[in-house]
mmCIF entry with sequence, helices, sheets and N, C-alpha, C, O atoms, coordinates in Angstrom:
data_MODEL
# 
_entry.id   MODEL 
# 
_entity.id                         1 
_entity.type                       polymer 
_entity.pdbx_number_of_molecules   1 
# 
_entity_poly.entity_id                      1 
_entity_poly.type                           'polypeptide(L)' 
_entity_poly.nstd_linkage                   no 
_entity_poly.nstd_monomer                   no 
_entity_poly.pdbx_seq_one_letter_code       MGALLLVLLLALILGGAGFAVHILWWIAIIVLVVWALGFVFRGSGSGRWYRW 
_entity_poly.pdbx_seq_one_letter_code_can   MGALLLVLLLALILGGAGFAVHILWWIAIIVLVVWALGFVFRGSGSGRWYRW 
_entity_poly.pdbx_strand_id                 A 
# 
loop_
_entity_poly_seq.entity_id 
_entity_poly_seq.num 
_entity_poly_seq.mon_id 
_entity_poly_seq.hetero 
1 1  MET n 
1 2  GLY n 
1 3  ALA n 
1 4  LEU n 
1 5  LEU n 
1 6  LEU n 
1 7  VAL n 
1 8  LEU n 
1 9  LEU n 
1 10 LEU n 
1 11 ALA n 
1 12 LEU n 
1 13 ILE n 
1 14 LEU n 
1 15 GLY n 
1 16 GLY n 
1 17 ALA n 
1 18 GLY n 
1 19 PHE n 
1 20 ALA n 
1 21 VAL n 
1 22 HIS n 
1 23 ILE n 
1 24 LEU n 
1 25 TRP n 
1 26 TRP n 
1 27 ILE n 
1 28 ALA n 
1 29 ILE n 
1 30 ILE n 
1 31 VAL n 
1 32 LEU n 
1 33 VAL n 
1 34 VAL n 
1 35 TRP n 
1 36 ALA n 
1 37 LEU n 
1 38 GLY n 
1 39 PHE n 
1 40 VAL n 
1 41 PHE n 
1 42 ARG n 
1 43 GLY n 
1 44 SER n 
1 45 GLY n 
1 46 SER n 
1 47 GLY n 
1 48 ARG n 
1 49 TRP n 
1 50 TYR n 
1 51 ARG n 
1 52 TRP n 
# 
_struct_asym.id          A 
_struct_asym.entity_id   1 
# 
_struct_conf.conf_type_id            HELX_P 
_struct_conf.id                      HELX_P1 
_struct_conf.pdbx_PDB_helix_id       AA1 
_struct_conf.beg_label_comp_id       GLY 
_struct_conf.beg_label_asym_id       A 
_struct_conf.beg_label_seq_id        2 
_struct_conf.pdbx_beg_PDB_ins_code   ? 
_struct_conf.end_label_comp_id       ARG 
_struct_conf.end_label_asym_id       A 
_struct_conf.end_label_seq_id        42 
_struct_conf.pdbx_end_PDB_ins_code   ? 
_struct_conf.beg_auth_comp_id        GLY 
_struct_conf.beg_auth_asym_id        A 
_struct_conf.beg_auth_seq_id         2 
_struct_conf.end_auth_comp_id        ARG 
_struct_conf.end_auth_asym_id        A 
_struct_conf.end_auth_seq_id         42 
_struct_conf.pdbx_PDB_helix_class    1 
_struct_conf.details                 ? 
_struct_conf.pdbx_PDB_helix_length   41 
# 
_struct_conf_type.id          HELX_P 
_struct_conf_type.criteria    ? 
_struct_conf_type.reference   ? 
# 
loop_
_atom_site.group_PDB 
_atom_site.id 
_atom_site.type_symbol 
_atom_site.label_atom_id 
_atom_site.label_alt_id 
_atom_site.label_comp_id 
_atom_site.label_asym_id 
_atom_site.label_entity_id 
_atom_site.label_seq_id 
_atom_site.pdbx_PDB_ins_code 
_atom_site.Cartn_x 
_atom_site.Cartn_y 
_atom_site.Cartn_z 
_atom_site.occupancy 
_atom_site.B_iso_or_equiv 
_atom_site.pdbx_formal_charge 
_atom_site.auth_seq_id 
_atom_site.auth_comp_id 
_atom_site.auth_asym_id 
_atom_site.auth_atom_id 
_atom_site.pdbx_PDB_model_num 
ATOM 1   N N  . MET A 1 1  ? 0.871   7.344 -33.186 1.00 0.00 ? 1  MET A N  1 
ATOM 2   C CA . MET A 1 1  ? 0.490   6.113 -32.490 1.00 0.00 ? 1  MET A CA 1 
ATOM 3   C C  . MET A 1 1  ? 0.657   6.261 -30.973 1.00 0.00 ? 1  MET A C  1 
ATOM 4   O O  . MET A 1 1  ? -0.166  5.784 -30.192 1.00 0.00 ? 1  MET A O  1 
ATOM 5   N N  . GLY A 1 2  ? 1.737   6.931 -30.581 1.00 0.00 ? 2  GLY A N  1 
ATOM 6   C CA . GLY A 1 2  ? 1.964   7.132 -29.148 1.00 0.00 ? 2  GLY A CA 1 
ATOM 7   C C  . GLY A 1 2  ? 0.886   7.981 -28.510 1.00 0.00 ? 2  GLY A C  1 
ATOM 8   O O  . GLY A 1 2  ? 0.470   7.725 -27.380 1.00 0.00 ? 2  GLY A O  1 
ATOM 9   N N  . ALA A 1 3  ? 0.428   9.002 -29.242 1.00 0.00 ? 3  ALA A N  1 
ATOM 10  C CA . ALA A 1 3  ? -0.624  9.880 -28.712 1.00 0.00 ? 3  ALA A CA 1 
ATOM 11  C C  . ALA A 1 3  ? -1.938  9.095 -28.541 1.00 0.00 ? 3  ALA A C  1 
ATOM 12  O O  . ALA A 1 3  ? -2.674  9.303 -27.577 1.00 0.00 ? 3  ALA A O  1 
ATOM 13  N N  . LEU A 1 4  ? -2.215  8.202 -29.481 1.00 0.00 ? 4  LEU A N  1 
ATOM 14  C CA . LEU A 1 4  ? -3.425  7.409 -29.395 1.00 0.00 ? 4  LEU A CA 1 
ATOM 15  C C  . LEU A 1 4  ? -3.379  6.495 -28.162 1.00 0.00 ? 4  LEU A C  1 
ATOM 16  O O  . LEU A 1 4  ? -4.370  6.363 -27.444 1.00 0.00 ? 4  LEU A O  1 
ATOM 17  N N  . LEU A 1 5  ? -2.229  5.874 -27.928 1.00 0.00 ? 5  LEU A N  1 
ATOM 18  C CA . LEU A 1 5  ? -2.071  5.031 -26.739 1.00 0.00 ? 5  LEU A CA 1 
ATOM 19  C C  . LEU A 1 5  ? -2.198  5.832 -25.455 1.00 0.00 ? 5  LEU A C  1 
ATOM 20  O O  . LEU A 1 5  ? -2.782  5.361 -24.479 1.00 0.00 ? 5  LEU A O  1 
ATOM 21  N N  . LEU A 1 6  ? -1.655  7.038 -25.454 1.00 0.00 ? 6  LEU A N  1 
ATOM 22  C CA . LEU A 1 6  ? -1.758  7.900 -24.276 1.00 0.00 ? 6  LEU A CA 1 
ATOM 23  C C  . LEU A 1 6  ? -3.221  8.279 -24.011 1.00 0.00 ? 6  LEU A C  1 
ATOM 24  O O  . LEU A 1 6  ? -3.657  8.275 -22.860 1.00 0.00 ? 6  LEU A O  1 
ATOM 25  N N  . VAL A 1 7  ? -3.961  8.597 -25.033 1.00 0.00 ? 7  VAL A N  1 
ATOM 26  C CA . VAL A 1 7  ? -5.385  8.930 -24.865 1.00 0.00 ? 7  VAL A CA 1 
ATOM 27  C C  . VAL A 1 7  ? -6.171  7.728 -24.375 1.00 0.00 ? 7  VAL A C  1 
ATOM 28  O O  . VAL A 1 7  ? -7.036  7.865 -23.511 1.00 0.00 ? 7  VAL A O  1 
ATOM 29  N N  . LEU A 1 8  ? -5.882  6.553 -24.914 1.00 0.00 ? 8  LEU A N  1 
ATOM 30  C CA . LEU A 1 8  ? -6.586  5.354 -24.449 1.00 0.00 ? 8  LEU A CA 1 
ATOM 31  C C  . LEU A 1 8  ? -6.244  5.031 -22.994 1.00 0.00 ? 8  LEU A C  1 
ATOM 32  O O  . LEU A 1 8  ? -7.117  4.644 -22.218 1.00 0.00 ? 8  LEU A O  1 
ATOM 33  N N  . LEU A 1 9  ? -4.988  5.189 -22.634 1.00 0.00 ? 9  LEU A N  1 
ATOM 34  C CA . LEU A 1 9  ? -4.589  4.948 -21.243 1.00 0.00 ? 9  LEU A CA 1 
ATOM 35  C C  . LEU A 1 9  ? -5.264  5.947 -20.317 1.00 0.00 ? 9  LEU A C  1 
ATOM 36  O O  . LEU A 1 9  ? -5.734  5.571 -19.243 1.00 0.00 ? 9  LEU A O  1 
ATOM 37  N N  . LEU A 1 10 ? -5.317  7.201 -20.712 1.00 0.00 ? 10 LEU A N  1 
ATOM 38  C CA . LEU A 1 10 ? -5.994  8.217 -19.899 1.00 0.00 ? 10 LEU A CA 1 
ATOM 39  C C  . LEU A 1 10 ? -7.481  7.913 -19.760 1.00 0.00 ? 10 LEU A C  1 
ATOM 40  O O  . LEU A 1 10 ? -8.052  8.099 -18.685 1.00 0.00 ? 10 LEU A O  1 
ATOM 41  N N  . ALA A 1 11 ? -8.108  7.453 -20.824 1.00 0.00 ? 11 ALA A N  1 
ATOM 42  C CA . ALA A 1 11 ? -9.527  7.083 -20.765 1.00 0.00 ? 11 ALA A CA 1 
ATOM 43  C C  . ALA A 1 11 ? -9.755  5.919 -19.807 1.00 0.00 ? 11 ALA A C  1 
ATOM 44  O O  . ALA A 1 11 ? -10.730 5.915 -19.056 1.00 0.00 ? 11 ALA A O  1 
ATOM 45  N N  . LEU A 1 12 ? -8.863  4.936 -19.829 1.00 0.00 ? 12 LEU A N  1 
ATOM 46  C CA . LEU A 1 12 ? -8.993  3.809 -18.919 1.00 0.00 ? 12 LEU A CA 1 
ATOM 47  C C  . LEU A 1 12 ? -8.832  4.233 -17.463 1.00 0.00 ? 12 LEU A C  1 
ATOM 48  O O  . LEU A 1 12 ? -9.577  3.791 -16.588 1.00 0.00 ? 12 LEU A O  1 
ATOM 49  N N  . ILE A 1 13 ? -7.850  5.096 -17.218 1.00 0.00 ? 13 ILE A N  1 
ATOM 50  C CA . ILE A 1 13 ? -7.622  5.553 -15.848 1.00 0.00 ? 13 ILE A CA 1 
ATOM 51  C C  . ILE A 1 13 ? -8.821  6.368 -15.341 1.00 0.00 ? 13 ILE A C  1 
ATOM 52  O O  . ILE A 1 13 ? -9.296  6.161 -14.224 1.00 0.00 ? 13 ILE A O  1 
ATOM 53  N N  . LEU A 1 14 ? -9.293  7.281 -16.166 1.00 0.00 ? 14 LEU A N  1 
ATOM 54  C CA . LEU A 1 14 ? -10.441 8.104 -15.730 1.00 0.00 ? 14 LEU A CA 1 
ATOM 55  C C  . LEU A 1 14 ? -11.703 7.267 -15.617 1.00 0.00 ? 14 LEU A C  1 
ATOM 56  O O  . LEU A 1 14 ? -12.518 7.526 -14.732 1.00 0.00 ? 14 LEU A O  1 
ATOM 57  N N  . GLY A 1 15 ? -11.896 6.281 -16.469 1.00 0.00 ? 15 GLY A N  1 
ATOM 58  C CA . GLY A 1 15 ? -13.051 5.400 -16.360 1.00 0.00 ? 15 GLY A CA 1 
ATOM 59  C C  . GLY A 1 15 ? -12.997 4.583 -15.073 1.00 0.00 ? 15 GLY A C  1 
ATOM 60  O O  . GLY A 1 15 ? -14.010 4.413 -14.394 1.00 0.00 ? 15 GLY A O  1 
ATOM 61  N N  . GLY A 1 16 ? -11.829 4.087 -14.749 1.00 0.00 ? 16 GLY A N  1 
ATOM 62  C CA . GLY A 1 16 ? -11.676 3.348 -13.492 1.00 0.00 ? 16 GLY A CA 1 
ATOM 63  C C  . GLY A 1 16 ? -11.898 4.212 -12.272 1.00 0.00 ? 16 GLY A C  1 
ATOM 64  O O  . GLY A 1 16 ? -12.512 3.785 -11.294 1.00 0.00 ? 16 GLY A O  1 
ATOM 65  N N  . ALA A 1 17 ? -11.389 5.441 -12.338 1.00 0.00 ? 17 ALA A N  1 
ATOM 66  C CA . ALA A 1 17 ? -11.594 6.371 -11.224 1.00 0.00 ? 17 ALA A CA 1 
ATOM 67  C C  . ALA A 1 17 ? -13.067 6.741 -11.096 1.00 0.00 ? 17 ALA A C  1 
ATOM 68  O O  . ALA A 1 17 ? -13.581 6.863 -9.984  1.00 0.00 ? 17 ALA A O  1 
ATOM 69  N N  . GLY A 1 18 ? -13.744 6.919 -12.220 1.00 0.00 ? 18 GLY A N  1 
ATOM 70  C CA . GLY A 1 18 ? -15.172 7.223 -12.181 1.00 0.00 ? 18 GLY A CA 1 
ATOM 71  C C  . GLY A 1 18 ? -15.971 6.091 -11.571 1.00 0.00 ? 18 GLY A C  1 
ATOM 72  O O  . GLY A 1 18 ? -16.911 6.332 -10.814 1.00 0.00 ? 18 GLY A O  1 
ATOM 73  N N  . PHE A 1 19 ? -15.605 4.846 -11.894 1.00 0.00 ? 19 PHE A N  1 
ATOM 74  C CA . PHE A 1 19 ? -16.286 3.690 -11.307 1.00 0.00 ? 19 PHE A CA 1 
ATOM 75  C C  . PHE A 1 19 ? -16.058 3.634 -9.809  1.00 0.00 ? 19 PHE A C  1 
ATOM 76  O O  . PHE A 1 19 ? -16.983 3.352 -9.047  1.00 0.00 ? 19 PHE A O  1 
ATOM 77  N N  . ALA A 1 20 ? -14.811 3.905 -9.375  1.00 0.00 ? 20 ALA A N  1 
ATOM 78  C CA . ALA A 1 20 ? -14.494 3.879 -7.958  1.00 0.00 ? 20 ALA A CA 1 
ATOM 79  C C  . ALA A 1 20 ? -15.260 4.966 -7.206  1.00 0.00 ? 20 ALA A C  1 
ATOM 80  O O  . ALA A 1 20 ? -15.757 4.734 -6.104  1.00 0.00 ? 20 ALA A O  1 
ATOM 81  N N  . VAL A 1 21 ? -15.352 6.153 -7.808  1.00 0.00 ? 21 VAL A N  1 
ATOM 82  C CA . VAL A 1 21 ? -16.096 7.243 -7.180  1.00 0.00 ? 21 VAL A CA 1 
ATOM 83  C C  . VAL A 1 21 ? -17.575 6.887 -7.093  1.00 0.00 ? 21 VAL A C  1 
ATOM 84  O O  . VAL A 1 21 ? -18.231 7.213 -6.104  1.00 0.00 ? 21 VAL A O  1 
ATOM 85  N N  . HIS A 1 22 ? -18.103 6.229 -8.105  1.00 0.00 ? 22 HIS A N  1 
ATOM 86  C CA . HIS A 1 22 ? -19.504 5.800 -8.084  1.00 0.00 ? 22 HIS A CA 1 
ATOM 87  C C  . HIS A 1 22 ? -19.753 4.834 -6.914  1.00 0.00 ? 22 HIS A C  1 
ATOM 88  O O  . HIS A 1 22 ? -20.740 4.960 -6.189  1.00 0.00 ? 22 HIS A O  1 
ATOM 89  N N  . ILE A 1 23 ? -18.850 3.882 -6.750  1.00 0.00 ? 23 ILE A N  1 
ATOM 90  C CA . ILE A 1 23 ? -18.992 2.923 -5.643  1.00 0.00 ? 23 ILE A CA 1 
ATOM 91  C C  . ILE A 1 23 ? -18.892 3.657 -4.298  1.00 0.00 ? 23 ILE A C  1 
ATOM 92  O O  . ILE A 1 23 ? -19.636 3.345 -3.368  1.00 0.00 ? 23 ILE A O  1 
ATOM 93  N N  . LEU A 1 24 ? -17.986 4.621 -4.192  1.00 0.00 ? 24 LEU A N  1 
ATOM 94  C CA . LEU A 1 24 ? -17.860 5.376 -2.936  1.00 0.00 ? 24 LEU A CA 1 
ATOM 95  C C  . LEU A 1 24 ? -19.111 6.191 -2.641  1.00 0.00 ? 24 LEU A C  1 
ATOM 96  O O  . LEU A 1 24 ? -19.470 6.357 -1.475  1.00 0.00 ? 24 LEU A O  1 
ATOM 97  N N  . TRP A 1 25 ? -19.773 6.696 -3.654  1.00 0.00 ? 25 TRP A N  1 
ATOM 98  C CA . TRP A 1 25 ? -21.025 7.418 -3.440  1.00 0.00 ? 25 TRP A CA 1 
ATOM 99  C C  . TRP A 1 25 ? -22.092 6.491 -2.861  1.00 0.00 ? 25 TRP A C  1 
ATOM 100 O O  . TRP A 1 25 ? -22.812 6.862 -1.935  1.00 0.00 ? 25 TRP A O  1 
ATOM 101 N N  . TRP A 1 26 ? -22.186 5.278 -3.418  1.00 0.00 ? 26 TRP A N  1 
ATOM 102 C CA . TRP A 1 26 ? -23.172 4.314 -2.889  1.00 0.00 ? 26 TRP A CA 1 
ATOM 103 C C  . TRP A 1 26 ? -22.850 3.949 -1.437  1.00 0.00 ? 26 TRP A C  1 
ATOM 104 O O  . TRP A 1 26 ? -23.761 3.845 -0.615  1.00 0.00 ? 26 TRP A O  1 
ATOM 105 N N  . ILE A 1 27 ? -21.585 3.755 -1.114  1.00 0.00 ? 27 ILE A N  1 
ATOM 106 C CA . ILE A 1 27 ? -21.201 3.447 0.271   1.00 0.00 ? 27 ILE A CA 1 
ATOM 107 C C  . ILE A 1 27 ? -21.551 4.631 1.178   1.00 0.00 ? 27 ILE A C  1 
ATOM 108 O O  . ILE A 1 27 ? -22.042 4.433 2.290   1.00 0.00 ? 27 ILE A O  1 
ATOM 109 N N  . ALA A 1 28 ? -21.303 5.857 0.712   1.00 0.00 ? 28 ALA A N  1 
ATOM 110 C CA . ALA A 1 28 ? -21.628 7.031 1.526   1.00 0.00 ? 28 ALA A CA 1 
ATOM 111 C C  . ALA A 1 28 ? -23.136 7.136 1.760   1.00 0.00 ? 28 ALA A C  1 
ATOM 112 O O  . ALA A 1 28 ? -23.561 7.503 2.855   1.00 0.00 ? 28 ALA A O  1 
ATOM 113 N N  . ILE A 1 29 ? -23.937 6.825 0.766   1.00 0.00 ? 29 ILE A N  1 
ATOM 114 C CA . ILE A 1 29 ? -25.391 6.878 0.928   1.00 0.00 ? 29 ILE A CA 1 
ATOM 115 C C  . ILE A 1 29 ? -25.846 5.827 1.939   1.00 0.00 ? 29 ILE A C  1 
ATOM 116 O O  . ILE A 1 29 ? -26.700 6.108 2.780   1.00 0.00 ? 29 ILE A O  1 
ATOM 117 N N  . ILE A 1 30 ? -25.287 4.626 1.862   1.00 0.00 ? 30 ILE A N  1 
ATOM 118 C CA . ILE A 1 30 ? -25.669 3.559 2.800   1.00 0.00 ? 30 ILE A CA 1 
ATOM 119 C C  . ILE A 1 30 ? -25.292 3.946 4.230   1.00 0.00 ? 30 ILE A C  1 
ATOM 120 O O  . ILE A 1 30 ? -26.079 3.747 5.155   1.00 0.00 ? 30 ILE A O  1 
ATOM 121 N N  . VAL A 1 31 ? -24.084 4.502 4.414   1.00 0.00 ? 31 VAL A N  1 
ATOM 122 C CA . VAL A 1 31 ? -23.666 4.923 5.755   1.00 0.00 ? 31 VAL A CA 1 
ATOM 123 C C  . VAL A 1 31 ? -24.565 6.044 6.275   1.00 0.00 ? 31 VAL A C  1 
ATOM 124 O O  . VAL A 1 31 ? -24.894 6.063 7.461   1.00 0.00 ? 31 VAL A O  1 
ATOM 125 N N  . LEU A 1 32 ? -24.959 6.957 5.428   1.00 0.00 ? 32 LEU A N  1 
ATOM 126 C CA . LEU A 1 32 ? -25.845 8.047 5.834   1.00 0.00 ? 32 LEU A CA 1 
ATOM 127 C C  . LEU A 1 32 ? -27.204 7.514 6.268   1.00 0.00 ? 32 LEU A C  1 
ATOM 128 O O  . LEU A 1 32 ? -27.771 7.986 7.254   1.00 0.00 ? 32 LEU A O  1 
ATOM 129 N N  . VAL A 1 33 ? -27.730 6.532 5.538   1.00 0.00 ? 33 VAL A N  1 
ATOM 130 C CA . VAL A 1 33 ? -29.022 5.943 5.909   1.00 0.00 ? 33 VAL A CA 1 
ATOM 131 C C  . VAL A 1 33 ? -28.927 5.238 7.255   1.00 0.00 ? 33 VAL A C  1 
ATOM 132 O O  . VAL A 1 33 ? -29.819 5.372 8.093   1.00 0.00 ? 33 VAL A O  1 
ATOM 133 N N  . VAL A 1 34 ? -27.841 4.481 7.468   1.00 0.00 ? 34 VAL A N  1 
ATOM 134 C CA . VAL A 1 34 ? -27.672 3.779 8.757   1.00 0.00 ? 34 VAL A CA 1 
ATOM 135 C C  . VAL A 1 34 ? -27.531 4.793 9.883   1.00 0.00 ? 34 VAL A C  1 
ATOM 136 O O  . VAL A 1 34 ? -28.085 4.598 10.965  1.00 0.00 ? 34 VAL A O  1 
ATOM 137 N N  . TRP A 1 35 ? -26.799 5.869 9.641   1.00 0.00 ? 35 TRP A N  1 
ATOM 138 C CA . TRP A 1 35 ? -26.620 6.924 10.646  1.00 0.00 ? 35 TRP A CA 1 
ATOM 139 C C  . TRP A 1 35 ? -27.955 7.581 10.996  1.00 0.00 ? 35 TRP A C  1 
ATOM 140 O O  . TRP A 1 35 ? -28.236 7.836 12.167  1.00 0.00 ? 35 TRP A O  1 
ATOM 141 N N  . ALA A 1 36 ? -28.784 7.856 9.970   1.00 0.00 ? 36 ALA A N  1 
ATOM 142 C CA . ALA A 1 36 ? -30.080 8.478 10.193  1.00 0.00 ? 36 ALA A CA 1 
ATOM 143 C C  . ALA A 1 36 ? -31.016 7.509 10.925  1.00 0.00 ? 36 ALA A C  1 
ATOM 144 O O  . ALA A 1 36 ? -31.771 7.926 11.803  1.00 0.00 ? 36 ALA A O  1 
ATOM 145 N N  . LEU A 1 37 ? -30.971 6.235 10.573  1.00 0.00 ? 37 LEU A N  1 
ATOM 146 C CA . LEU A 1 37 ? -31.801 5.251 11.277  1.00 0.00 ? 37 LEU A CA 1 
ATOM 147 C C  . LEU A 1 37 ? -31.387 5.128 12.742  1.00 0.00 ? 37 LEU A C  1 
ATOM 148 O O  . LEU A 1 37 ? -32.227 4.847 13.597  1.00 0.00 ? 37 LEU A O  1 
ATOM 149 N N  . GLY A 1 38 ? -30.133 5.331 13.035  1.00 0.00 ? 38 GLY A N  1 
ATOM 150 C CA . GLY A 1 38 ? -29.683 5.324 14.432  1.00 0.00 ? 38 GLY A CA 1 
ATOM 151 C C  . GLY A 1 38 ? -30.355 6.415 15.236  1.00 0.00 ? 38 GLY A C  1 
ATOM 152 O O  . GLY A 1 38 ? -30.696 6.198 16.399  1.00 0.00 ? 38 GLY A O  1 
ATOM 153 N N  . PHE A 1 39 ? -30.551 7.575 14.652  1.00 0.00 ? 39 PHE A N  1 
ATOM 154 C CA . PHE A 1 39 ? -31.264 8.644 15.350  1.00 0.00 ? 39 PHE A CA 1 
ATOM 155 C C  . PHE A 1 39 ? -32.734 8.299 15.525  1.00 0.00 ? 39 PHE A C  1 
ATOM 156 O O  . PHE A 1 39 ? -33.321 8.601 16.565  1.00 0.00 ? 39 PHE A O  1 
ATOM 157 N N  . VAL A 1 40 ? -33.340 7.665 14.515  1.00 0.00 ? 40 VAL A N  1 
ATOM 158 C CA . VAL A 1 40 ? -34.756 7.343 14.588  1.00 0.00 ? 40 VAL A CA 1 
ATOM 159 C C  . VAL A 1 40 ? -35.021 6.283 15.658  1.00 0.00 ? 40 VAL A C  1 
ATOM 160 O O  . VAL A 1 40 ? -35.937 6.419 16.468  1.00 0.00 ? 40 VAL A O  1 
ATOM 161 N N  . PHE A 1 41 ? -34.195 5.216 15.646  1.00 0.00 ? 41 PHE A N  1 
ATOM 162 C CA . PHE A 1 41 ? -34.437 4.119 16.579  1.00 0.00 ? 41 PHE A CA 1 
ATOM 163 C C  . PHE A 1 41 ? -33.883 4.376 17.963  1.00 0.00 ? 41 PHE A C  1 
ATOM 164 O O  . PHE A 1 41 ? -34.188 3.627 18.892  1.00 0.00 ? 41 PHE A O  1 
ATOM 165 N N  . ARG A 1 42 ? -33.079 5.409 18.129  1.00 0.00 ? 42 ARG A N  1 
ATOM 166 C CA . ARG A 1 42 ? -32.539 5.704 19.443  1.00 0.00 ? 42 ARG A CA 1 
ATOM 167 C C  . ARG A 1 42 ? -33.654 6.202 20.353  1.00 0.00 ? 42 ARG A C  1 
ATOM 168 O O  . ARG A 1 42 ? -33.687 5.893 21.544  1.00 0.00 ? 42 ARG A O  1 
ATOM 169 N N  . GLY A 1 43 ? -34.550 6.965 19.783  1.00 0.00 ? 43 GLY A N  1 
ATOM 170 C CA . GLY A 1 43 ? -35.663 7.474 20.560  1.00 0.00 ? 43 GLY A CA 1 
ATOM 171 C C  . GLY A 1 43 ? -35.182 8.511 21.561  1.00 0.00 ? 43 GLY A C  1 
ATOM 172 O O  . GLY A 1 43 ? -34.227 9.244 21.304  1.00 0.00 ? 43 GLY A O  1 
ATOM 173 N N  . SER A 1 44 ? -35.853 8.564 22.701  1.00 0.00 ? 44 SER A N  1 
ATOM 174 C CA . SER A 1 44 ? -35.511 9.558 23.721  1.00 0.00 ? 44 SER A CA 1 
ATOM 175 C C  . SER A 1 44 ? -34.612 8.962 24.796  1.00 0.00 ? 44 SER A C  1 
ATOM 176 O O  . SER A 1 44 ? -34.352 9.606 25.812  1.00 0.00 ? 44 SER A O  1 
ATOM 177 N N  . GLY A 1 45 ? -34.147 7.765 24.588  1.00 0.00 ? 45 GLY A N  1 
ATOM 178 C CA . GLY A 1 45 ? -33.283 7.133 25.584  1.00 0.00 ? 45 GLY A CA 1 
ATOM 179 C C  . GLY A 1 45 ? -31.941 7.824 25.676  1.00 0.00 ? 45 GLY A C  1 
ATOM 180 O O  . GLY A 1 45 ? -31.517 8.515 24.751  1.00 0.00 ? 45 GLY A O  1 
ATOM 181 N N  . SER A 1 46 ? -31.278 7.629 26.804  1.00 0.00 ? 46 SER A N  1 
ATOM 182 C CA . SER A 1 46 ? -29.979 8.275 26.976  1.00 0.00 ? 46 SER A CA 1 
ATOM 183 C C  . SER A 1 46 ? -28.881 7.413 26.365  1.00 0.00 ? 46 SER A C  1 
ATOM 184 O O  . SER A 1 46 ? -29.054 6.211 26.161  1.00 0.00 ? 46 SER A O  1 
ATOM 185 N N  . GLY A 1 47 ? -27.773 8.036 26.083  1.00 0.00 ? 47 GLY A N  1 
ATOM 186 C CA . GLY A 1 47 ? -26.644 7.301 25.527  1.00 0.00 ? 47 GLY A CA 1 
ATOM 187 C C  . GLY A 1 47 ? -26.637 7.307 24.033  1.00 0.00 ? 47 GLY A C  1 
ATOM 188 O O  . GLY A 1 47 ? -27.613 7.680 23.382  1.00 0.00 ? 47 GLY A O  1 
ATOM 189 N N  . ARG A 1 48 ? -25.536 6.893 23.508  1.00 0.00 ? 48 ARG A N  1 
ATOM 190 C CA . ARG A 1 48 ? -25.374 6.861 22.060  1.00 0.00 ? 48 ARG A CA 1 
ATOM 191 C C  . ARG A 1 48 ? -25.678 5.468 21.547  1.00 0.00 ? 48 ARG A C  1 
ATOM 192 O O  . ARG A 1 48 ? -25.544 4.484 22.275  1.00 0.00 ? 48 ARG A O  1 
ATOM 193 N N  . TRP A 1 49 ? -26.089 5.389 20.285  1.00 0.00 ? 49 TRP A N  1 
ATOM 194 C CA . TRP A 1 49 ? -26.411 4.078 19.703  1.00 0.00 ? 49 TRP A CA 1 
ATOM 195 C C  . TRP A 1 49 ? -25.201 3.417 19.143  1.00 0.00 ? 49 TRP A C  1 
ATOM 196 O O  . TRP A 1 49 ? -25.252 2.234 18.807  1.00 0.00 ? 49 TRP A O  1 
ATOM 197 N N  . TYR A 1 50 ? -24.118 4.122 19.027  1.00 0.00 ? 50 TYR A N  1 
ATOM 198 C CA . TYR A 1 50 ? -22.869 3.527 18.543  1.00 0.00 ? 50 TYR A CA 1 
ATOM 199 C C  . TYR A 1 50 ? -21.847 3.467 19.669  1.00 0.00 ? 50 TYR A C  1 
ATOM 200 O O  . TYR A 1 50 ? -22.029 4.134 20.688  1.00 0.00 ? 50 TYR A O  1 
ATOM 201 N N  . ARG A 1 51 ? -20.815 2.716 19.525  1.00 0.00 ? 51 ARG A N  1 
ATOM 202 C CA . ARG A 1 51 ? -19.885 2.482 20.624  1.00 0.00 ? 51 ARG A CA 1 
ATOM 203 C C  . ARG A 1 51 ? -18.685 3.400 20.596  1.00 0.00 ? 51 ARG A C  1 
ATOM 204 O O  . ARG A 1 51 ? -17.910 3.390 21.552  1.00 0.00 ? 51 ARG A O  1 
ATOM 205 N N  . TRP A 1 52 ? -18.483 4.196 19.554  1.00 0.00 ? 52 TRP A N  1 
ATOM 206 C CA . TRP A 1 52 ? -17.349 5.103 19.523  1.00 0.00 ? 52 TRP A CA 1 
ATOM 207 C C  . TRP A 1 52 ? -17.847 6.460 19.649  1.00 0.00 ? 52 TRP A C  1 
ATOM 208 O O  . TRP A 1 52 ? -17.061 7.407 19.649  1.00 0.00 ? 52 TRP A O  1 
# 
């Protein structure tokens, strides 16, 4: 019974981590798109499009 509970707990932890990693991938894709659009809309003007 203890081994079954351990396996279920491990499955829950890994499932939660997988969901978090999935969300982080979507955030990374959105940031990459915004970063790429910054280069497109910056054009040939001088200076950076971001403040940092």
